[in-house]
DOLO-255856 format. One record per residue: residue in three letters; y, x, z of N, C-alpha, C in turn. Coordinates in Angstrom, 3 decimals. Each point is the difference from the previous one (the first is absolute). Layout:
// residues N
[pt ALA; [Y; X; Z]; [Y; X; Z]; [Y; X; Z]],
...
***
This chain:
// residues 111
[pt UNK; [-11.611; -38.133; -79.484]; [-1.377; -0.374; -0.238]; [-0.219; -1.484; 0.304]],
[pt UNK; [0.431; -0.442; 1.201]; [-0.240; -1.397; 0.347]; [0.804; -0.945; -0.879]],
[pt UNK; [1.170; 0.471; -0.491]; [0.790; -0.844; -0.894]; [-0.757; -0.251; -1.296]],
[pt UNK; [-0.695; 1.013; -0.482]; [-0.776; -0.160; -1.227]; [-1.168; -0.961; 0.224]],
[pt UNK; [-0.602; 0.085; 1.169]; [-1.138; -0.875; 0.297]; [0.459; -1.451; 0.116]],
[pt UNK; [1.088; -0.217; 0.739]; [0.487; -1.365; 0.226]; [0.839; -0.533; -1.162]],
[pt UNK; [0.562; 0.901; -0.801]; [0.827; -0.374; -1.152]; [1.247; -0.790; 0.411]],
[pt UNK; [0.582; 0.367; 1.129]; [1.258; -0.621; 0.410]; [0.962; 1.099; 0.424]],
[pt UNK; [1.273; -0.304; -0.034]; [0.990; 0.968; 0.458]; [0.455; -0.372; 1.414]],
[pt UNK; [0.821; 0.825; 0.580]; [0.414; -0.222; 1.389]; [0.811; -1.288; 0.158]],
[pt UNK; [0.811; -0.327; -0.974]; [0.791; -1.231; 0.084]; [-0.917; -1.221; 0.076]],
[pt UNK; [-1.008; -0.002; -0.837]; [-0.968; -1.098; 0.000]; [-0.786; -0.021; 1.316]],
[pt UNK; [-0.373; 1.168; 0.505]; [-0.729; 0.081; 1.270]; [0.851; -0.558; 1.140]],
[pt UNK; [1.287; 0.323; 0.008]; [0.884; -0.529; 1.053]; [0.142; -1.518; -0.112]],
[pt UNK; [0.141; -0.475; -1.236]; [0.142; -1.434; -0.211]; [-1.249; -0.744; 0.495]],
[pt UNK; [-1.167; 0.534; -0.341]; [-1.245; -0.621; 0.456]; [-0.147; 0.102; 1.514]],
[pt UNK; [0.400; 1.147; 0.558]; [-0.052; 0.173; 1.444]; [0.897; -0.994; 0.713]],
[pt UNK; [1.221; -0.198; -0.540]; [0.925; -0.975; 0.591]; [-0.561; -1.415; -0.068]],
[pt UNK; [-0.727; -0.277; -1.073]; [-0.552; -1.342; -0.178]; [-1.204; -0.250; 0.907]],
[pt UNK; [-0.910; 0.977; 0.090]; [-1.267; -0.229; 0.691]; [-0.091; 0.602; 1.407]],
[pt UNK; [0.890; 0.922; 0.319]; [-0.022; 0.608; 1.339]; [1.419; 0.304; 0.459]],
[pt UNK; [0.841; -1.033; 0.132]; [1.408; 0.238; 0.332]; [0.210; 0.691; 1.351]],
[pt UNK; [-0.846; -0.319; 0.992]; [0.162; 0.627; 1.309]; [-0.273; 1.497; -0.082]],
[pt UNK; [-1.049; 0.369; -0.731]; [-0.329; 1.416; -0.159]; [1.091; 0.741; -0.765]],
[pt UNK; [0.547; -0.637; -1.016]; [1.058; 0.629; -0.793]; [1.260; 0.201; 0.844]],
[pt UNK; [0.335; -0.987; 0.814]; [1.184; 0.120; 0.861]; [-0.197; 1.116; 1.019]],
[pt UNK; [-1.185; 0.070; 0.577]; [-0.297; 1.068; 0.969]; [0.085; 1.368; -0.675]],
[pt UNK; [-0.461; 0.096; -1.230]; [0.087; 1.271; -0.732]; [1.453; 0.376; -0.269]],
[pt UNK; [0.823; -0.982; -0.335]; [1.436; 0.272; -0.217]; [0.656; 0.490; 1.288]],
[pt UNK; [-0.326; -0.650; 1.104]; [0.583; 0.390; 1.285]; [-0.436; 1.409; 0.374]],
[pt UNK; [-1.257; 0.314; -0.216]; [-0.496; 1.351; 0.292]; [0.686; 1.041; -0.869]],
[pt UNK; [0.246; -0.341; -1.251]; [0.701; 0.928; -0.898]; [1.431; 0.236; 0.472]],
[pt UNK; [0.675; -1.060; 0.432]; [1.363; 0.124; 0.524]; [-0.008; 0.845; 1.264]],
[pt UNK; [-0.946; -0.265; 0.896]; [-0.097; 0.790; 1.233]; [-0.191; 1.481; -0.295]],
[pt UNK; [-0.918; 0.305; -0.898]; [-0.287; 1.403; -0.340]; [1.216; 0.669; -0.615]],
[pt UNK; [0.651; -0.693; -0.926]; [1.186; 0.563; -0.646]; [1.133; 0.190; 1.015]],
[pt UNK; [0.200; -0.998; 0.848]; [1.058; 0.069; 1.007]; [-0.222; 1.174; 0.957]],
[pt UNK; [-1.231; 0.147; 0.480]; [-0.293; 1.094; 0.948]; [0.189; 1.358; -0.673]],
[pt UNK; [-0.248; 0.055; -1.293]; [0.129; 1.260; -0.725]; [1.477; 0.369; -0.241]],
[pt UNK; [0.832; -0.976; -0.379]; [1.373; 0.326; -0.402]; [1.031; -0.087; 1.130]],
[pt UNK; [-0.296; -0.706; 1.066]; [1.004; -0.185; 1.059]; [0.515; 1.324; 0.578]],
[pt UNK; [-0.853; 0.967; 0.368]; [0.538; 1.250; 0.549]; [0.911; 0.741; -0.990]],
[pt UNK; [-0.349; -0.049; -1.269]; [0.822; 0.657; -1.020]; [1.344; -0.701; -0.135]],
[pt UNK; [-0.014; -1.313; -0.015]; [1.254; -0.761; -0.099]; [0.904; 0.320; 1.180]],
[pt UNK; [-0.555; 0.002; 1.206]; [0.809; 0.288; 1.193]; [0.573; 1.418; -0.040]],
[pt UNK; [-0.776; 0.945; -0.485]; [0.472; 1.385; -0.102]; [1.164; 0.106; -1.000]],
[pt UNK; [-0.127; -0.684; -1.126]; [1.065; 0.016; -1.000]; [1.253; -0.685; 0.529]],
[pt UNK; [-0.166; -1.072; 0.761]; [1.157; -0.709; 0.553]; [0.821; 0.880; 0.933]],
[pt UNK; [-0.654; 0.942; 0.671]; [0.736; 0.918; 0.883]; [1.066; 0.769; -0.774]],
[pt UNK; [-0.373; 0.512; -1.162]; [0.947; 0.783; -0.789]; [0.910; -0.844; -0.865]],
[pt UNK; [-0.402; -1.216; -0.301]; [0.744; -0.873; -0.907]; [1.375; -0.376; 0.533]],
[pt UNK; [0.147; -0.059; 1.299]; [1.291; -0.440; 0.566]; [0.837; 1.155; 0.545]],
[pt UNK; [-0.336; 1.214; -0.357]; [0.834; 1.126; 0.425]; [1.368; -0.106; -0.670]],
[pt UNK; [1.082; 0.202; 0.765]; [1.344; -0.163; -0.557]; [0.330; 0.991; -1.122]],
[pt UNK; [-0.569; 1.192; 0.033]; [0.361; 1.015; -0.992]; [-0.929; 0.008; -1.211]],
[pt UNK; [-0.758; -1.067; -0.197]; [-0.927; -0.097; -1.121]; [0.791; -0.186; -1.291]],
[pt UNK; [-0.301; 0.792; -1.008]; [0.685; -0.084; -1.293]; [-0.498; -1.215; -0.781]],
[pt UNK; [0.781; -0.427; -0.990]; [-0.326; -1.183; -0.795]; [-1.352; 0.056; -0.672]],
[pt UNK; [-0.295; 1.110; -0.670]; [-1.269; 0.112; -0.720]; [-1.182; -0.012; 0.965]],
[pt UNK; [0.152; 0.643; 1.153]; [-1.068; 0.003; 0.992]; [-0.262; -1.399; 0.532]],
[pt UNK; [1.072; -0.763; 0.262]; [-0.198; -1.357; 0.520]; [-0.654; -0.883; -1.062]],
[pt UNK; [0.352; 0.202; -1.275]; [-0.647; -0.768; -1.074]; [-1.490; 0.316; -0.055]],
[pt UNK; [-0.327; 1.268; 0.119]; [-1.409; 0.416; -0.048]; [-0.780; -0.600; 1.163]],
[pt UNK; [0.563; 0.080; 1.203]; [-0.688; -0.550; 1.167]; [-0.157; -1.508; -0.110]],
[pt UNK; [1.028; -0.681; -0.512]; [-0.085; -1.445; -0.193]; [-1.121; -0.334; -0.986]],
[pt UNK; [-0.088; 0.758; -1.088]; [-1.055; -0.232; -0.987]; [-1.388; 0.204; 0.600]],
[pt UNK; [-0.124; 1.013; 0.833]; [-1.281; 0.258; 0.661]; [-0.360; -1.160; 0.922]],
[pt UNK; [0.977; -0.484; 0.761]; [-0.247; -1.128; 0.906]; [-0.457; -1.238; -0.779]],
[pt UNK; [0.698; -0.283; -1.100]; [-0.364; -1.158; -0.816]; [-1.425; 0.156; -0.533]],
[pt UNK; [-0.340; 1.185; -0.464]; [-1.349; 0.248; -0.531]; [-1.069; -0.171; 1.072]],
[pt UNK; [0.273; 0.504; 1.195]; [-0.979; -0.118; 1.081]; [-0.229; -1.451; 0.412]],
[pt UNK; [1.052; -0.806; -0.061]; [-0.124; -1.391; 0.431]; [-0.508; -0.912; -1.108]],
[pt UNK; [-0.152; 0.523; -1.205]; [-0.422; -0.811; -1.141]; [-1.357; -0.664; 0.226]],
[pt UNK; [-0.895; 0.652; 0.716]; [-1.323; -0.569; 0.236]; [-0.067; -0.956; 1.175]],
[pt UNK; [1.126; -0.226; 0.645]; [0.035; -0.895; 1.158]; [0.567; -1.359; -0.418]],
[pt UNK; [-0.397; -1.075; 0.673]; [0.468; -1.331; -0.403]; [1.457; -0.251; 0.378]],
[pt UNK; [0.726; -0.624; -0.909]; [1.375; -0.453; 0.243]; [0.904; 1.097; 0.558]],
[pt UNK; [-0.047; 1.161; -0.608]; [0.855; 1.104; 0.453]; [1.467; -0.384; -0.187]],
[pt UNK; [0.866; 0.444; 0.909]; [1.413; -0.371; -0.111]; [0.666; 0.668; -1.195]],
[pt UNK; [1.010; -0.652; -0.526]; [0.824; 0.604; -1.061]; [1.081; 0.820; 0.675]],
[pt UNK; [0.019; 1.273; -0.298]; [0.948; 0.900; 0.641]; [1.337; -0.021; -0.726]],
[pt UNK; [1.066; 0.255; 0.765]; [1.329; 0.098; -0.595]; [0.037; 1.190; -0.944]],
[pt UNK; [0.671; -0.167; -1.122]; [0.092; 1.064; -0.987]; [1.043; 1.048; 0.327]],
[pt UNK; [0.963; -0.354; 0.840]; [1.050; 0.937; 0.371]; [-0.587; 1.149; 0.814]],
[pt UNK; [0.597; 1.161; -0.139]; [-0.501; 1.168; 0.732]; [0.978; 0.457; 1.086]],
[pt UNK; [0.873; -0.921; 0.407]; [0.899; 0.314; 1.111]; [-0.810; 0.054; 1.289]],
[pt UNK; [0.539; 0.627; 1.001]; [-0.689; 0.109; 1.287]; [-0.257; -1.384; 0.590]],
[pt UNK; [0.982; -0.902; -0.146]; [-0.149; -1.354; 0.528]; [-1.185; -0.713; -0.677]],
[pt UNK; [-0.090; 0.095; -1.319]; [-1.104; -0.648; -0.729]; [-1.338; 0.627; 0.368]],
[pt UNK; [-0.030; 1.319; 0.158]; [-1.254; 0.666; 0.372]; [-0.444; -0.434; 1.389]],
[pt UNK; [0.946; -0.166; 0.930]; [-0.358; -0.470; 1.346]; [-0.509; -1.435; -0.042]],
[pt UNK; [0.610; -0.831; -0.854]; [-0.481; -1.376; -0.146]; [-1.403; -0.025; -0.607]],
[pt UNK; [-0.231; 0.857; -0.988]; [-1.340; 0.099; -0.593]; [-1.021; 0.443; 1.040]],
[pt UNK; [0.380; 0.978; 0.811]; [-0.918; 0.490; 1.036]; [-0.356; -1.115; 0.974]],
[pt UNK; [1.007; -0.743; 0.432]; [-0.237; -1.097; 0.944]; [-0.885; -1.072; -0.631]],
[pt UNK; [0.263; -0.306; -1.270]; [-0.795; -0.992; -0.712]; [-1.466; 0.441; -0.104]],
[pt UNK; [-0.215; 1.267; -0.323]; [-1.358; 0.524; -0.139]; [-0.715; 0.012; 1.341]],
[pt UNK; [0.693; 0.426; 1.059]; [-0.626; 0.014; 1.329]; [-0.399; -1.408; 0.439]],
[pt UNK; [0.874; -0.976; -0.232]; [-0.334; -1.391; 0.333]; [-1.194; -0.483; -0.817]],
[pt UNK; [-0.006; 0.346; -1.269]; [-1.092; -0.384; -0.894]; [-1.326; 0.595; 0.482]],
[pt UNK; [0.007; 1.280; 0.356]; [-1.229; 0.645; 0.477]; [-0.490; -0.632; 1.304]],
[pt UNK; [0.936; -0.337; 0.880]; [-0.374; -0.677; 1.252]; [-0.646; -1.357; -0.286]],
[pt UNK; [0.596; -0.752; -0.941]; [-0.555; -1.311; -0.351]; [-1.390; 0.133; -0.613]],
[pt UNK; [-0.167; 0.983; -0.877]; [-1.319; 0.218; -0.606]; [-1.040; 0.355; 1.050]],
[pt UNK; [0.401; 0.840; 0.923]; [-0.932; 0.397; 1.054]; [-0.433; -1.208; 0.819]],
[pt UNK; [0.946; -0.853; 0.340]; [-0.338; -1.209; 0.749]; [-0.922; -0.916; -0.796]],
[pt UNK; [0.289; -0.131; -1.281]; [-0.762; -0.945; -0.817]; [-1.395; 0.489; -0.373]],
[pt UNK; [-0.144; 1.293; -0.292]; [-1.279; 0.476; -0.552]; [-0.814; 0.878; 0.952]],
[pt UNK; [0.647; 0.717; 0.875]; [-0.758; 0.922; 0.833]; [-0.382; -0.574; 1.355]],
[pt UNK; [0.710; -0.989; 0.445]; [-0.267; -0.546; 1.329]; [-0.690; -1.356; -0.066]],
[pt UNK; [-0.691; -0.242; -1.082]; [-0.735; -1.267; -0.156]; [-1.268; 0.017; 0.801]],
***
């Protein structure tokens, strides 16, 4: 309804917001990151528990890796995970993700 009244799309609204109210737009981005992070972090940590099990089959590890990548898609500068599904690569991915989540928490939640 409001889009019809204003006759602009969201891209144009963001561009105008960045131009005329950059502080408000940045605060909105940070709030969105905080909300998304608080929502997905427990799920990511739960998946990481099973992701590094030694007896995990190849297809299961691929599925869990895909889920992790999808969950982190809405977060800024998510790490690129190793494509290998060996136990060593999965442990490295887990460590990378845990470090990333810690850094995000420091940067966005403890401001």
